[in-house]
Steps between C-alpha positions, in 0.01 A plus 500: 500500500619852428383812685398796286524868551161571660563338836461604858613401844805294582439140389536215744824386340654836593392505863796319652762705319307818578473416866871432526604811311259754646423375843651829613531820308825503309706812450757576233717806561710696260699817536201732470195279479317236698277235346265299719373169374123450535359300787296184458144516632150377421235651272281512812730550802271310741440210265796268457324296229502801269777535243839643583570853385795736490473802727691811393583827670218759512695730266517225241122452510442876461722511192344189348145622546584839350639310204181288497270805482707676234543198273134395523378855432732549203407161356124555525472866405792507255365211296147637527636820348641304205171311455293821499738679264513230233131409528369855479691642204452355154842633397652247736315200356795332332608134510784548747296730721236228528772263620607764752136542602467128566831494688396799711176314571698203634716726718187679625338168600824401671487824697145425615494125567858378543754769585354623835473145632841400363672799659338440838594132465866589442506759780318295765608156368153378598171458313213673682233489227353151538531169317239580231670815380832317515379280212366806314820693561728220381292447185486871414868552576603220263250613234627859503863388498438296184295780340768763565781290354297415186408867455865601525600239244226603256588869538861422413384312189273792409791745528728268304259488205431876518869595490643226280210471253300823524319460166362160598413631846304801378309300240441166674503556878151639559298569813291189438810280484627660819168441678503135395860469623401645837210256533730209411754621757238507775364157403852358504560657842176353640564151358865492607422628851205264548713202397795611711290565813295182447812285507655706778410527864383795710593438862297668776552238770795388709476816708255788521547803273677303228448555129745349253490357149708199401553353157634155419845480343362428152271802528794709613694413185198574278449832677870582463496429125173669400495791744870575523731357234280546190346843580824653626690365199241660272535834682879499493525397134232746387647805672855406405393493135302823542796698630731359233257621233453834678873562510542398136234747389580783741594739220183418309294560814648849542396581146151366559460711814553812289241382247220363721239665280627328187273228360800326351663476843190349659489229234870421516627159596757670724397490869326820607639712783179453698531123464858507625408724793213267581733202487742671740219589741355151502848352506552690824173359635606145413851564635366621836269200512789259442727675752225482763407135443818321393670506844197335662471239224867406530479497879199266504662276240823456695414520872311222677630504860414825675661675794361816658729715289391324180133547595561872552684519166219318323231724647703800387527358146122445494448865595742606225316285244171666588645846442461436126120524533529863602802599291335458158257795529785716633703421188200586281469829685868588463494439125143604420390721788335759276267235359418303809426790732313719253289196420377466856388858552205627299677797348242745372768734373522464122870569499569221743277265301690587186834449670388161627402384152833617363690321773293187452562498128870571534594280792244228550388411150611148422643459851 
């Protein structure tokens, strides 16, 4: 059996090592700093049949819960901002924007139904939300993980075609094809998650306040291949090719920027400046996603025996992985802030409306 990322509470197999290593609070001193190892306690202090938990200093809890509030708020409202912007304005109804809309929808659902519980789980190292929602939480967490990875892979393919074969992209990649692709992605995510969870095991017993998902070794290898090796290989290969093409045609792109009103330029087979900028923006999104998630994936693939320090490290890596849910809308804002924020407010000023349309046409068309 292999434990997956959405787990809580210290498993029974860890209890002996935990008890030996944190029976008393450990202290590590340096020249100018002091680090105190967490204590070992129970999820309910007066109930010794409840799960073990790690107890940190009060200052650590304050910092973690500030992080919890900020990340959850940014994830929910930032992605809601993206959803409203793309949905409301017809100028933003392009194939790639629809993929971004669907991805923002996944991140938004994560912010509502998974992220708050996951963050509290990592901070408290106990599950306080009941056995029923444990099953719901584990199913949704795995579903959204699969959906996000497939969205990222499809977006990289979309950008690859747009930059490397712009004529085919503009003539063949329509909104209807994109909508069908999104439906297929969601169906794949549902089927894969249902199969994976069906053959896995959600554990809520053994001790109170436990919620963990385990997959059999064969399922772990399948998950590794289809949700890690293949999608990440697609992303890396696509964006590597994109930036090779972008560099090769950099001089042509400069010429096209000066002639954006030219019909001949818009029909050229040379990648458009807006396409290259879009590829860089989305490449940054995918890059942040990989940086946030790869450490946790490698850690879970290589570590099986846990000490207190390794548990703390793993919980930290889980928190880092979940930062990606809130980072995406920030990246959109940094690159496209004129569009996203003017889209939310109902600007009655004609000048502002005109400026928004110009920005949308110049920066977000074909993104």
